[in-house]
N, C-alpha and C positions, 0 to 999 in steps of 0.2 A: 503495499501498498505506500501513497506517496506521499511525504512528509507533511502535516500543513502546515509546516513553512515554505514549504516549494508553492504550494497551491493561496498560499496568500500572495507569495509575493508574483505571480501571475497575474493574480487577479487586481494587486497593485499596477501593476505594471499594463494594462488592459486599459484606464485610466489613463495614462499618456498618452502625449500626439501622437506617438508611432504608432501606441498599443489601439487605441479609436481607430485610426485609419488601416490597422489588419485587422481589427475587428468587420469593419463597415465591409471591405473588400470578403469574407469568409461568410457572413450574415447572407448576403449578394447569392455565394454561389451555393451557401448550402440551402436558402430557399425553392431555387428552381431544381436543384437537384433531386429534393423530396414530397415536392408537389405532387408529382402525378404517381410517384409510389403508392400502392394498393394494398392492403391488407389487414390486420387485426391488431397486431401487437406490435409497437415499438418501441427501439432502448436509446435513450442515450444515456453515455459513460462521463462523466464528467463538465465541467465550465459550465453550470449554470448564468454565468455571463453572457454565455452565445445559445439562446435558443434558437437548439437544432431541428427542430418537430412543430414549428409554431405554423409553416404552413400545408403539414400532413397532415393527411384527413382521417386518418385512423383512429380507430376508437378508444383503442388503448393503449396510453401511451407515459413512459416514465423517465423520468431523468435519476438516476442515483448519485448520490453522490459519496465521497468518501470519508466525509466529516459530516455530521447535521451539524454541525455549527455553521456551515454555510448556509442549509434551509430556513433556520434561525434568522438567522442577519436578513431576510427578503431577497438572497440571493437567486433566486430562484425566476427567470426573466419572461421565461413563457409556459404555454399551456403545459399539463402533465402532473403529476402526482407523482410526489420525491421520496425516493427511499433507500436507505443507508445501509451498504456493503460492499464487500471488498470486490474487486474490478477482475483479481483472476479466482472467482470463489461466486458466483452468480448465480441467484438462487430461482433459476427458472431450469423449465425443464429443457432438452437436447428438444432441437429442434420445434421448437416453440415458439422462436420471435421471426416476424416480417422484414425488421429494418431495426441495424444497427448502428449509431452515429457516434463515430471518436474523435469528439474537437483538443485535439492534442495532448489525449491520453494518454497513448504511448510514449510520450515523451515522460511525461511522471510515474508512471508504470515505476514499484519494486521490479520485476519483473514483463516484460512488455512480451516477451514471447510466450510466455503463461497466459498474459490475459487476451491475447490476440489467438488462444489455441481455445480460452474459454469462449470468445465470440463466435469462433468458427463451431461450435457444440450445440449453441442454445438459437444457431438459425438454422431455421430451415435449408432441407432443397428450392433451392432458386431464390434464395430469399438476398434481401441488399446490402451493402456495408460500406459506410461513408467517413472515410480517415479525411482530418484535418493536419496539418506538420510542417514545423518551420523546417527550411529547410539550408543547411550546414553546407551548401556549395551556393553564396550566394553574396553579395556585399554582406549583407545584415549577419551571415556567418562566420566571414571574413573577419569582420569586426570585433566580436566576439570572442575568437581566436586569438587575437590580438593581444585583445584586453586582461586574456587571462594568463598569456605566455610571457607577454614581453613587460620586463620593470618598468615602471614608470611612462608604459604606452597607454591608448586610449580606451575612456571608462568602457565597463563591463554596458553593449547597449541592451540587447536580451536579460531576461530572469536569469540567473545566474546557475540555482540548481535545473535540473532538467538533461537528459539524453537526446538530442535532435538527430534522428534516426535519417538517414538519405533515401532518398526516395527511389535509387536502384535498389539498394539493400530491400527497404519495405517491401517491392513487388517479387525479390526473388520471397523475401518470409509470404506471399499472400501464396505465391503458385506452390508453394510445398503444402499449405494447406488449402488446395485446392480452390482458389479464388481466381475468378478470370475478371482480368481493371479492365471493365465498360468504358469507362471514359479517367481524365487525367488533366490538370491544368497547373500550370502553376501564375501567382501572380503576384502583386505589389511590390516593380521593379525600381521605384524611387529610392537612391542613398540612405544610408542610414541614419538621418539628423533626426533630432530632435525638437525641432519647435512645429508647431501646427502651419505656419506664415512659410516656411521655408519647403516643407511637403508640398504644399500648395500648389508653389514657385517649380516644383518638379515635377508637378503631374501631368505634363505632357510626354513625358520618358516609358508611360504608361502603356500606350496602342507602341509603342518601338520597340520597348521592349517583349511585347509578348509576340511579335515578330522576327527580331533579331534574334536575341537568344533567350529564348521561352526558358530552357531550365534553368536557369538562373534567376527566377523567382524567389523572393525573401520567405514564402510558404509556400505549398504545395496541395492540391486538391485533388482526392483519388476515390473514386466510383467503383466499388468493384460486387460483381454478383459470386453465391458457392453454388460452385458446379459439383454434385454427386454424379460420376461417371461412372455410366453404366445403367442410371435405371431407364433412360429413356430410350438406350439401343435395344433393350428387350423388344420395344413396339414396333419401333424399326425392323428388327432380325425378322418378327413375324412379319410382317408385308412383304420383306424382302424375298421370304422363303414359299410366300403364298405365290409371290411375282413368278419364281421360279418353277413350283409346281403346275403352275397352270400354262406356263408356258410349252412345253411338249404338249397336250391338249391342245391349243388353239392351230399349234403347227399340222396336227395329225388331221382334224378340221380339216382346216384348210387345202391339205395333199389329197382328203378326199372328194372337194368341188372340182378341184383341177380336175381329177382321171374323171369325175362324172361317173356313172352307172356302168 
C-alpha cells in the first residue's frame, strides 16, 4: 500500500499550476474514453481528485481509496461510492468488473506488478482498463532526475515519492497479462515550468509536440482490453468444421447436376 505521505504529496502537487495543467488534460482524456463503455460495474483505484468515472453510465461505480482520510476530507470529487481497501487484494470476485481505471495508481503502489495482476483478476473477459502515468522519458522526467542526482541542481519538479513506470515497460507488463492495448496517447508537452502564466505562453507547443515528438509528452494514457485467448475460437472453429464438412456434399451435388440423369 502506498504511504499516506506520498498520496498527500501528490494531492498537494495537483493544486499547483503544473498539476492543474496536467489534471485538465487527463480529465479530458478520461471523460472521452469511458463515456461509451457499457456494463454494470466500474472501479477507480485512487486519486479521487480526478473523477475518472464521472462521464461513465454504469449503474455501479466505486472509487477505492487506500486511506479513509481521503473520503473524510471530502476529496471524492465525482460520482461513485468510496470504499477503503488494499489495491493488491481487491474485495471483488474474479471476473466481476467491466471497467477499471488506474490514474497514477501503479506509480504509488507498493507492488505495481501485484496491483496489475489483481486488476486482471477482477476484470471480466473483454473488460476495459484505463491507465494514466507520468512519462519518465520527457522533459518533466528529465528535470526530475536532474533534481534528484545533481547536488545543487534544479529543484525537484514532480512529487518526490513514486516509481514512474515507462510507457514501453508498462506495455510489456500488459502483454504478459493478456491485455491488448486498444489506444495510447501522450500529452502535456509544455516545458517543466512552475507558473500558470508561463505554461499559458507555451500552450502553442501542444499540437506541435503531439505531431513531431508524440512519445515525449509528460503523461501517457493507455486504454486496454482483457483478452482470454481461446474463448471465441471455439465458436469460430465449429463454424470452420461445419463449412469443411458441408463442402464435399455441395461438390457432390454439383457433380450430379453436371452429369445429368
